[in-house]
Biotite code that builds the C-alpha atoms (Angstrom):
import biotite.structure as struc

atoms = struc.array([
    struc.Atom([0.001, -0.002, -0.004], chain_id="A", res_id=1, res_name="UNK", atom_name="CA", element="C"),
    struc.Atom([2.944, 2.339, 0.572], chain_id="A", res_id=2, res_name="UNK", atom_name="CA", element="C"),
    struc.Atom([3.598, 2.274, -3.164], chain_id="A", res_id=3, res_name="UNK", atom_name="CA", element="C"),
    struc.Atom([0.470, 4.425, -3.508], chain_id="A", res_id=4, res_name="UNK", atom_name="CA", element="C"),
    struc.Atom([2.182, 7.823, -2.955], chain_id="A", res_id=5, res_name="UNK", atom_name="CA", element="C"),
    struc.Atom([4.755, 7.005, -5.631], chain_id="A", res_id=6, res_name="UNK", atom_name="CA", element="C"),
    struc.Atom([1.974, 5.969, -8.007], chain_id="A", res_id=7, res_name="UNK", atom_name="CA", element="C"),
    struc.Atom([-0.027, 9.126, -7.179], chain_id="A", res_id=8, res_name="UNK", atom_name="CA", element="C"),
    struc.Atom([2.963, 11.261, -8.124], chain_id="A", res_id=9, res_name="UNK", atom_name="CA", element="C"),
    struc.Atom([3.458, 9.391, -11.402], chain_id="A", res_id=10, res_name="UNK", atom_name="CA", element="C"),
    struc.Atom([-0.248, 9.440, -12.303], chain_id="A", res_id=11, res_name="UNK", atom_name="CA", element="C"),
    struc.Atom([-0.577, 13.131, -11.417], chain_id="A", res_id=12, res_name="UNK", atom_name="CA", element="C"),
    struc.Atom([2.015, 13.984, -14.065], chain_id="A", res_id=13, res_name="UNK", atom_name="CA", element="C"),
    struc.Atom([0.456, 11.705, -16.703], chain_id="A", res_id=14, res_name="UNK", atom_name="CA", element="C"),
    struc.Atom([-3.280, 12.267, -16.126], chain_id="A", res_id=15, res_name="UNK", atom_name="CA", element="C"),
    struc.Atom([-3.588, 15.637, -14.355], chain_id="A", res_id=16, res_name="UNK", atom_name="CA", element="C"),
    struc.Atom([-0.546, 17.184, -16.090], chain_id="A", res_id=17, res_name="UNK", atom_name="CA", element="C"),
    struc.Atom([0.748, 18.468, -12.761], chain_id="A", res_id=18, res_name="UNK", atom_name="CA", element="C"),
    struc.Atom([4.345, 19.612, -12.642], chain_id="A", res_id=19, res_name="UNK", atom_name="CA", element="C"),
    struc.Atom([6.493, 17.718, -10.160], chain_id="A", res_id=20, res_name="UNK", atom_name="CA", element="C"),
    struc.Atom([9.867, 19.236, -9.350], chain_id="A", res_id=21, res_name="UNK", atom_name="CA", element="C"),
    struc.Atom([12.966, 17.353, -8.197], chain_id="A", res_id=22, res_name="UNK", atom_name="CA", element="C"),
    struc.Atom([12.416, 18.290, -4.542], chain_id="A", res_id=23, res_name="UNK", atom_name="CA", element="C"),
    struc.Atom([8.969, 16.711, -4.513], chain_id="A", res_id=24, res_name="UNK", atom_name="CA", element="C"),
    struc.Atom([10.278, 13.562, -6.197], chain_id="A", res_id=25, res_name="UNK", atom_name="CA", element="C"),
    struc.Atom([12.991, 13.485, -3.524], chain_id="A", res_id=26, res_name="UNK", atom_name="CA", element="C"),
    struc.Atom([10.360, 13.800, -0.783], chain_id="A", res_id=27, res_name="UNK", atom_name="CA", element="C"),
    struc.Atom([8.269, 10.945, -2.215], chain_id="A", res_id=28, res_name="UNK", atom_name="CA", element="C"),
    struc.Atom([11.236, 8.591, -2.656], chain_id="A", res_id=29, res_name="UNK", atom_name="CA", element="C"),
    struc.Atom([12.666, 9.501, 0.768], chain_id="A", res_id=30, res_name="UNK", atom_name="CA", element="C"),
    struc.Atom([9.302, 8.857, 2.403], chain_id="A", res_id=31, res_name="UNK", atom_name="CA", element="C"),
    struc.Atom([9.100, 5.449, 0.746], chain_id="A", res_id=32, res_name="UNK", atom_name="CA", element="C"),
    struc.Atom([12.647, 4.641, 1.929], chain_id="A", res_id=33, res_name="UNK", atom_name="CA", element="C"),
    struc.Atom([11.685, 5.670, 5.469], chain_id="A", res_id=34, res_name="UNK", atom_name="CA", element="C"),
    struc.Atom([8.653, 3.382, 5.399], chain_id="A", res_id=35, res_name="UNK", atom_name="CA", element="C"),
    struc.Atom([10.841, 0.493, 4.229], chain_id="A", res_id=36, res_name="UNK", atom_name="CA", element="C"),
    struc.Atom([13.144, 1.068, 7.217], chain_id="A", res_id=37, res_name="UNK", atom_name="CA", element="C"),
    struc.Atom([10.139, 0.655, 9.514], chain_id="A", res_id=38, res_name="UNK", atom_name="CA", element="C"),
    struc.Atom([8.438, -2.242, 7.697], chain_id="A", res_id=39, res_name="UNK", atom_name="CA", element="C"),
    struc.Atom([11.552, -4.110, 6.471], chain_id="A", res_id=40, res_name="UNK", atom_name="CA", element="C"),
    struc.Atom([9.592, -6.559, 4.281], chain_id="A", res_id=41, res_name="UNK", atom_name="CA", element="C"),
    struc.Atom([12.617, -8.668, 3.297], chain_id="A", res_id=42, res_name="UNK", atom_name="CA", element="C"),
    struc.Atom([12.929, -10.756, 0.166], chain_id="A", res_id=43, res_name="UNK", atom_name="CA", element="C"),
    struc.Atom([10.305, -13.402, -0.560], chain_id="A", res_id=44, res_name="UNK", atom_name="CA", element="C"),
    struc.Atom([9.142, -15.308, -3.584], chain_id="A", res_id=45, res_name="UNK", atom_name="CA", element="C"),
    struc.Atom([6.488, -13.339, -5.483], chain_id="A", res_id=46, res_name="UNK", atom_name="CA", element="C"),
    struc.Atom([2.990, -14.764, -5.178], chain_id="A", res_id=47, res_name="UNK", atom_name="CA", element="C"),
    struc.Atom([-0.643, -13.767, -5.630], chain_id="A", res_id=48, res_name="UNK", atom_name="CA", element="C"),
    struc.Atom([-0.566, -11.756, -2.397], chain_id="A", res_id=49, res_name="UNK", atom_name="CA", element="C"),
    struc.Atom([2.118, -9.439, -3.797], chain_id="A", res_id=50, res_name="UNK", atom_name="CA", element="C"),
    struc.Atom([0.003, -8.848, -6.914], chain_id="A", res_id=51, res_name="UNK", atom_name="CA", element="C"),
    struc.Atom([-3.042, -8.092, -4.752], chain_id="A", res_id=52, res_name="UNK", atom_name="CA", element="C"),
    struc.Atom([-0.991, -5.592, -2.714], chain_id="A", res_id=53, res_name="UNK", atom_name="CA", element="C"),
    struc.Atom([0.181, -3.836, -5.884], chain_id="A", res_id=54, res_name="UNK", atom_name="CA", element="C"),
    struc.Atom([-3.382, -3.670, -7.262], chain_id="A", res_id=55, res_name="UNK", atom_name="CA", element="C"),
    struc.Atom([-4.488, -2.268, -3.894], chain_id="A", res_id=56, res_name="UNK", atom_name="CA", element="C"),
    struc.Atom([-1.829, 0.472, -4.096], chain_id="A", res_id=57, res_name="UNK", atom_name="CA", element="C"),
    struc.Atom([-2.745, 1.267, -7.717], chain_id="A", res_id=58, res_name="UNK", atom_name="CA", element="C"),
    struc.Atom([-6.460, 1.543, -6.913], chain_id="A", res_id=59, res_name="UNK", atom_name="CA", element="C"),
    struc.Atom([-5.714, 3.742, -3.882], chain_id="A", res_id=60, res_name="UNK", atom_name="CA", element="C"),
    struc.Atom([-3.579, 6.032, -6.063], chain_id="A", res_id=61, res_name="UNK", atom_name="CA", element="C"),
    struc.Atom([-6.266, 6.122, -8.753], chain_id="A", res_id=62, res_name="UNK", atom_name="CA", element="C"),
    struc.Atom([-8.901, 7.127, -6.201], chain_id="A", res_id=63, res_name="UNK", atom_name="CA", element="C"),
    struc.Atom([-6.753, 10.119, -5.155], chain_id="A", res_id=64, res_name="UNK", atom_name="CA", element="C"),
    struc.Atom([-6.378, 11.157, -8.808], chain_id="A", res_id=65, res_name="UNK", atom_name="CA", element="C"),
    struc.Atom([-10.135, 10.827, -9.390], chain_id="A", res_id=66, res_name="UNK", atom_name="CA", element="C"),
    struc.Atom([-10.942, 12.819, -6.255], chain_id="A", res_id=67, res_name="UNK", atom_name="CA", element="C"),
    struc.Atom([-8.543, 15.552, -7.342], chain_id="A", res_id=68, res_name="UNK", atom_name="CA", element="C"),
    struc.Atom([-10.068, 15.722, -10.832], chain_id="A", res_id=69, res_name="UNK", atom_name="CA", element="C"),
    struc.Atom([-13.656, 15.842, -9.504], chain_id="A", res_id=70, res_name="UNK", atom_name="CA", element="C"),
    struc.Atom([-13.088, 17.967, -6.393], chain_id="A", res_id=71, res_name="UNK", atom_name="CA", element="C"),
    struc.Atom([-13.747, 21.276, -8.165], chain_id="A", res_id=72, res_name="UNK", atom_name="CA", element="C"),
    struc.Atom([-16.953, 20.038, -9.832], chain_id="A", res_id=73, res_name="UNK", atom_name="CA", element="C"),
    struc.Atom([-18.753, 17.789, -7.355], chain_id="A", res_id=74, res_name="UNK", atom_name="CA", element="C"),
    struc.Atom([-20.001, 18.409, -3.829], chain_id="A", res_id=75, res_name="UNK", atom_name="CA", element="C"),
    struc.Atom([-18.072, 16.784, -0.990], chain_id="A", res_id=76, res_name="UNK", atom_name="CA", element="C"),
    struc.Atom([-21.238, 15.122, 0.311], chain_id="A", res_id=77, res_name="UNK", atom_name="CA", element="C"),
    struc.Atom([-21.914, 13.514, -3.088], chain_id="A", res_id=78, res_name="UNK", atom_name="CA", element="C"),
    struc.Atom([-18.372, 12.179, -3.383], chain_id="A", res_id=79, res_name="UNK", atom_name="CA", element="C"),
    struc.Atom([-18.346, 10.924, 0.200], chain_id="A", res_id=80, res_name="UNK", atom_name="CA", element="C"),
    struc.Atom([-21.706, 9.231, -0.373], chain_id="A", res_id=81, res_name="UNK", atom_name="CA", element="C"),
    struc.Atom([-20.341, 7.402, -3.414], chain_id="A", res_id=82, res_name="UNK", atom_name="CA", element="C"),
    struc.Atom([-17.249, 6.276, -1.469], chain_id="A", res_id=83, res_name="UNK", atom_name="CA", element="C"),
    struc.Atom([-19.346, 5.014, 1.442], chain_id="A", res_id=84, res_name="UNK", atom_name="CA", element="C"),
    struc.Atom([-21.857, 3.378, -0.919], chain_id="A", res_id=85, res_name="UNK", atom_name="CA", element="C"),
    struc.Atom([-19.184, 1.459, -2.792], chain_id="A", res_id=86, res_name="UNK", atom_name="CA", element="C"),
    struc.Atom([-17.596, 0.462, 0.502], chain_id="A", res_id=87, res_name="UNK", atom_name="CA", element="C"),
    struc.Atom([-20.888, -0.943, 1.754], chain_id="A", res_id=88, res_name="UNK", atom_name="CA", element="C"),
    struc.Atom([-21.518, -2.734, -1.541], chain_id="A", res_id=89, res_name="UNK", atom_name="CA", element="C"),
    struc.Atom([-18.162, -4.501, -1.829], chain_id="A", res_id=90, res_name="UNK", atom_name="CA", element="C"),
    struc.Atom([-17.666, -5.119, 1.888], chain_id="A", res_id=91, res_name="UNK", atom_name="CA", element="C"),
    struc.Atom([-21.222, -6.396, 2.124], chain_id="A", res_id=92, res_name="UNK", atom_name="CA", element="C"),
    struc.Atom([-20.594, -8.802, -0.751], chain_id="A", res_id=93, res_name="UNK", atom_name="CA", element="C"),
    struc.Atom([-17.446, -10.027, 0.974], chain_id="A", res_id=94, res_name="UNK", atom_name="CA", element="C"),
    struc.Atom([-19.238, -10.462, 4.298], chain_id="A", res_id=95, res_name="UNK", atom_name="CA", element="C"),
    struc.Atom([-22.062, -12.401, 2.618], chain_id="A", res_id=96, res_name="UNK", atom_name="CA", element="C"),
    struc.Atom([-19.632, -15.055, 1.410], chain_id="A", res_id=97, res_name="UNK", atom_name="CA", element="C"),
    struc.Atom([-18.048, -15.544, 4.849], chain_id="A", res_id=98, res_name="UNK", atom_name="CA", element="C"),
    struc.Atom([-19.339, -16.901, 8.132], chain_id="A", res_id=99, res_name="UNK", atom_name="CA", element="C"),
    struc.Atom([-21.120, -14.095, 9.975], chain_id="A", res_id=100, res_name="UNK", atom_name="CA", element="C"),
    struc.Atom([-21.452, -13.711, 13.729], chain_id="A", res_id=101, res_name="UNK", atom_name="CA", element="C"),
    struc.Atom([-23.363, -10.829, 15.281], chain_id="A", res_id=102, res_name="UNK", atom_name="CA", element="C"),
    struc.Atom([-20.888, -8.583, 17.189], chain_id="A", res_id=103, res_name="UNK", atom_name="CA", element="C"),
    struc.Atom([-21.371, -8.090, 20.911], chain_id="A", res_id=104, res_name="UNK", atom_name="CA", element="C"),
    struc.Atom([-21.922, -4.535, 22.246], chain_id="A", res_id=105, res_name="UNK", atom_name="CA", element="C"),
    struc.Atom([-18.204, -3.882, 22.848], chain_id="A", res_id=106, res_name="UNK", atom_name="CA", element="C"),
    struc.Atom([-17.248, -5.108, 19.369], chain_id="A", res_id=107, res_name="UNK", atom_name="CA", element="C"),
    struc.Atom([-20.068, -3.084, 17.846], chain_id="A", res_id=108, res_name="UNK", atom_name="CA", element="C"),
    struc.Atom([-18.805, 0.059, 19.603], chain_id="A", res_id=109, res_name="UNK", atom_name="CA", element="C"),
    struc.Atom([-15.294, -0.521, 18.217], chain_id="A", res_id=110, res_name="UNK", atom_name="CA", element="C"),
    struc.Atom([-16.697, -1.131, 14.732], chain_id="A", res_id=111, res_name="UNK", atom_name="CA", element="C"),
    struc.Atom([-18.805, 2.043, 14.921], chain_id="A", res_id=112, res_name="UNK", atom_name="CA", element="C"),
    struc.Atom([-15.741, 4.020, 16.009], chain_id="A", res_id=113, res_name="UNK", atom_name="CA", element="C"),
    struc.Atom([-13.699, 2.568, 13.146], chain_id="A", res_id=114, res_name="UNK", atom_name="CA", element="C"),
    struc.Atom([-16.456, 3.493, 10.695], chain_id="A", res_id=115, res_name="UNK", atom_name="CA", element="C"),
    struc.Atom([-16.633, 7.055, 12.016], chain_id="A", res_id=116, res_name="UNK", atom_name="CA", element="C"),
    struc.Atom([-12.862, 7.470, 11.750], chain_id="A", res_id=117, res_name="UNK", atom_name="CA", element="C"),
    struc.Atom([-12.897, 6.037, 8.221], chain_id="A", res_id=118, res_name="UNK", atom_name="CA", element="C"),
    struc.Atom([-15.628, 8.448, 7.118], chain_id="A", res_id=119, res_name="UNK", atom_name="CA", element="C"),
    struc.Atom([-13.779, 11.358, 8.744], chain_id="A", res_id=120, res_name="UNK", atom_name="CA", element="C"),
    struc.Atom([-10.556, 10.360, 7.034], chain_id="A", res_id=121, res_name="UNK", atom_name="CA", element="C"),
    struc.Atom([-12.281, 10.155, 3.653], chain_id="A", res_id=122, res_name="UNK", atom_name="CA", element="C"),
    struc.Atom([-13.788, 13.615, 4.175], chain_id="A", res_id=123, res_name="UNK", atom_name="CA", element="C"),
    struc.Atom([-10.392, 15.077, 5.033], chain_id="A", res_id=124, res_name="UNK", atom_name="CA", element="C"),
    struc.Atom([-8.911, 13.427, 1.941], chain_id="A", res_id=125, res_name="UNK", atom_name="CA", element="C"),
    struc.Atom([-11.634, 14.999, -0.209], chain_id="A", res_id=126, res_name="UNK", atom_name="CA", element="C"),
    struc.Atom([-10.808, 18.417, 1.261], chain_id="A", res_id=127, res_name="UNK", atom_name="CA", element="C"),
    struc.Atom([-7.111, 17.859, 0.639], chain_id="A", res_id=128, res_name="UNK", atom_name="CA", element="C"),
    struc.Atom([-7.818, 16.850, -2.974], chain_id="A", res_id=129, res_name="UNK", atom_name="CA", element="C"),
    struc.Atom([-9.841, 20.016, -3.488], chain_id="A", res_id=130, res_name="UNK", atom_name="CA", element="C"),
    struc.Atom([-7.244, 22.472, -2.217], chain_id="A", res_id=131, res_name="UNK", atom_name="CA", element="C"),
    struc.Atom([-3.888, 20.824, -3.001], chain_id="A", res_id=132, res_name="UNK", atom_name="CA", element="C"),
    struc.Atom([-2.282, 19.141, -6.025], chain_id="A", res_id=133, res_name="UNK", atom_name="CA", element="C"),
    struc.Atom([-2.303, 15.351, -5.900], chain_id="A", res_id=134, res_name="UNK", atom_name="CA", element="C"),
    struc.Atom([1.497, 15.169, -5.964], chain_id="A", res_id=135, res_name="UNK", atom_name="CA", element="C"),
    struc.Atom([1.658, 17.392, -2.881], chain_id="A", res_id=136, res_name="UNK", atom_name="CA", element="C"),
    struc.Atom([-0.788, 15.168, -1.015], chain_id="A", res_id=137, res_name="UNK", atom_name="CA", element="C"),
    struc.Atom([1.158, 12.002, -1.887], chain_id="A", res_id=138, res_name="UNK", atom_name="CA", element="C"),
    struc.Atom([4.092, 12.352, 0.567], chain_id="A", res_id=139, res_name="UNK", atom_name="CA", element="C"),
    struc.Atom([1.642, 12.947, 3.452], chain_id="A", res_id=140, res_name="UNK", atom_name="CA", element="C"),
    struc.Atom([0.278, 9.413, 2.964], chain_id="A", res_id=141, res_name="UNK", atom_name="CA", element="C"),
    struc.Atom([3.503, 8.106, 4.466], chain_id="A", res_id=142, res_name="UNK", atom_name="CA", element="C"),
    struc.Atom([2.459, 9.582, 7.822], chain_id="A", res_id=143, res_name="UNK", atom_name="CA", element="C"),
    struc.Atom([0.215, 6.507, 8.185], chain_id="A", res_id=144, res_name="UNK", atom_name="CA", element="C"),
    struc.Atom([3.250, 4.521, 9.266], chain_id="A", res_id=145, res_name="UNK", atom_name="CA", element="C"),
    struc.Atom([4.043, 7.131, 11.933], chain_id="A", res_id=146, res_name="UNK", atom_name="CA", element="C"),
    struc.Atom([0.542, 6.899, 13.383], chain_id="A", res_id=147, res_name="UNK", atom_name="CA", element="C"),
    struc.Atom([0.642, 3.103, 13.172], chain_id="A", res_id=148, res_name="UNK", atom_name="CA", element="C"),
    struc.Atom([3.813, 3.019, 15.278], chain_id="A", res_id=149, res_name="UNK", atom_name="CA", element="C"),
    struc.Atom([2.433, 5.517, 17.824], chain_id="A", res_id=150, res_name="UNK", atom_name="CA", element="C"),
    struc.Atom([-0.887, 3.695, 18.190], chain_id="A", res_id=151, res_name="UNK", atom_name="CA", element="C"),
    struc.Atom([0.891, 0.330, 18.306], chain_id="A", res_id=152, res_name="UNK", atom_name="CA", element="C"),
    struc.Atom([2.977, 1.571, 21.230], chain_id="A", res_id=153, res_name="UNK", atom_name="CA", element="C"),
    struc.Atom([-0.052, 3.014, 23.047], chain_id="A", res_id=154, res_name="UNK", atom_name="CA", element="C"),
    struc.Atom([-2.478, 0.123, 22.624], chain_id="A", res_id=155, res_name="UNK", atom_name="CA", element="C"),
    struc.Atom([-0.360, -2.965, 21.969], chain_id="A", res_id=156, res_name="UNK", atom_name="CA", element="C"),
    struc.Atom([2.943, -2.061, 23.680], chain_id="A", res_id=157, res_name="UNK", atom_name="CA", element="C"),
    struc.Atom([4.861, -2.597, 20.425], chain_id="A", res_id=158, res_name="UNK", atom_name="CA", element="C"),
    struc.Atom([7.832, -0.252, 20.567], chain_id="A", res_id=159, res_name="UNK", atom_name="CA", element="C"),
    struc.Atom([10.023, 0.750, 17.584], chain_id="A", res_id=160, res_name="UNK", atom_name="CA", element="C"),
    struc.Atom([13.731, -0.098, 17.441], chain_id="A", res_id=161, res_name="UNK", atom_name="CA", element="C"),
    struc.Atom([16.523, 2.241, 16.309], chain_id="A", res_id=162, res_name="UNK", atom_name="CA", element="C"),
    struc.Atom([16.046, 1.534, 12.584], chain_id="A", res_id=163, res_name="UNK", atom_name="CA", element="C"),
    struc.Atom([12.321, 2.166, 12.895], chain_id="A", res_id=164, res_name="UNK", atom_name="CA", element="C"),
    struc.Atom([12.958, 5.493, 14.656], chain_id="A", res_id=165, res_name="UNK", atom_name="CA", element="C"),
    struc.Atom([15.343, 6.504, 11.859], chain_id="A", res_id=166, res_name="UNK", atom_name="CA", element="C"),
    struc.Atom([12.677, 5.537, 9.309], chain_id="A", res_id=167, res_name="UNK", atom_name="CA", element="C"),
    struc.Atom([10.055, 7.603, 11.136], chain_id="A", res_id=168, res_name="UNK", atom_name="CA", element="C"),
    struc.Atom([12.419, 10.590, 11.161], chain_id="A", res_id=169, res_name="UNK", atom_name="CA", element="C"),
    struc.Atom([12.937, 10.224, 7.401], chain_id="A", res_id=170, res_name="UNK", atom_name="CA", element="C"),
    struc.Atom([9.171, 10.052, 6.824], chain_id="A", res_id=171, res_name="UNK", atom_name="CA", element="C"),
    struc.Atom([8.632, 13.170, 8.924], chain_id="A", res_id=172, res_name="UNK", atom_name="CA", element="C"),
    struc.Atom([11.440, 14.996, 7.117], chain_id="A", res_id=173, res_name="UNK", atom_name="CA", element="C"),
    struc.Atom([9.974, 14.117, 3.704], chain_id="A", res_id=174, res_name="UNK", atom_name="CA", element="C"),
    struc.Atom([6.616, 15.602, 4.662], chain_id="A", res_id=175, res_name="UNK", atom_name="CA", element="C"),
    struc.Atom([8.275, 18.692, 6.135], chain_id="A", res_id=176, res_name="UNK", atom_name="CA", element="C"),
    struc.Atom([10.357, 19.110, 2.968], chain_id="A", res_id=177, res_name="UNK", atom_name="CA", element="C"),
    struc.Atom([7.193, 19.052, 0.868], chain_id="A", res_id=178, res_name="UNK", atom_name="CA", element="C"),
    struc.Atom([5.534, 21.748, 2.982], chain_id="A", res_id=179, res_name="UNK", atom_name="CA", element="C"),
    struc.Atom([8.611, 23.998, 3.169], chain_id="A", res_id=180, res_name="UNK", atom_name="CA", element="C"),
    struc.Atom([9.317, 23.792, -0.560], chain_id="A", res_id=181, res_name="UNK", atom_name="CA", element="C"),
    struc.Atom([5.701, 24.657, -1.348], chain_id="A", res_id=182, res_name="UNK", atom_name="CA", element="C"),
    struc.Atom([5.829, 27.722, 0.906], chain_id="A", res_id=183, res_name="UNK", atom_name="CA", element="C"),
    struc.Atom([9.092, 28.808, -0.730], chain_id="A", res_id=184, res_name="UNK", atom_name="CA", element="C"),
    struc.Atom([7.600, 28.277, -4.198], chain_id="A", res_id=185, res_name="UNK", atom_name="CA", element="C"),
    struc.Atom([4.565, 30.396, -3.363], chain_id="A", res_id=186, res_name="UNK", atom_name="CA", element="C"),
    struc.Atom([6.766, 33.115, -1.893], chain_id="A", res_id=187, res_name="UNK", atom_name="CA", element="C"),
    struc.Atom([5.179, 32.806, 1.558], chain_id="A", res_id=188, res_name="UNK", atom_name="CA", element="C"),
    struc.Atom([8.575, 32.013, 3.063], chain_id="A", res_id=189, res_name="UNK", atom_name="CA", element="C"),
    struc.Atom([12.042, 32.967, 1.915], chain_id="A", res_id=190, res_name="UNK", atom_name="CA", element="C"),
    struc.Atom([14.388, 30.062, 2.576], chain_id="A", res_id=191, res_name="UNK", atom_name="CA", element="C"),
    struc.Atom([17.309, 31.141, 4.727], chain_id="A", res_id=192, res_name="UNK", atom_name="CA", element="C"),
    struc.Atom([19.165, 28.389, 6.616], chain_id="A", res_id=193, res_name="UNK", atom_name="CA", element="C"),
    struc.Atom([20.643, 30.952, 9.026], chain_id="A", res_id=194, res_name="UNK", atom_name="CA", element="C"),
    struc.Atom([17.344, 32.590, 9.893], chain_id="A", res_id=195, res_name="UNK", atom_name="CA", element="C"),
    struc.Atom([16.057, 32.249, 13.440], chain_id="A", res_id=196, res_name="UNK", atom_name="CA", element="C"),
    struc.Atom([12.487, 31.814, 12.246], chain_id="A", res_id=197, res_name="UNK", atom_name="CA", element="C"),
    struc.Atom([12.145, 28.638, 10.226], chain_id="A", res_id=198, res_name="UNK", atom_name="CA", element="C"),
    struc.Atom([9.274, 26.383, 9.322], chain_id="A", res_id=199, res_name="UNK", atom_name="CA", element="C"),
])
């Protein structure tokens, strides 16, 4: 799934004709390298699961491109409704083919919370697609790994090692680089490494 930001950047240049400078390419590649330091997938024989993961990343990237292209024309509520509707349709079809057990009240509360967070995340992504180029949004997707590590430590007591911390720092730096370069490009900030006030 962490191939998605790279694919978003590539597709934004091909489909949306967005200009991607060398600094933004650097941020995307650096973010991906940081994620690999945290995940460390290793080398395994390619199988159907790898293909499914790549298709997942490609579809996620395509959804960002579609949201960006439609954000100026469609209402957020309409787009969110379509996303939720498709989610219910495909997830419902998957649930219908599997053994179903009615969740208990605690499980239902967790599921409701997960659904609310998912809907909120989709809404924020729609807002981001409306106001920012797709290739600027892409590096921010790597922050998922940062939140995963933080939440893993809080709820499951899974703590990162030194390599993971380095990877998280690289991910954070790639996102910061994207924001700083955009401010410099717009003229909001003049880059001065010796200035006392820095972003």
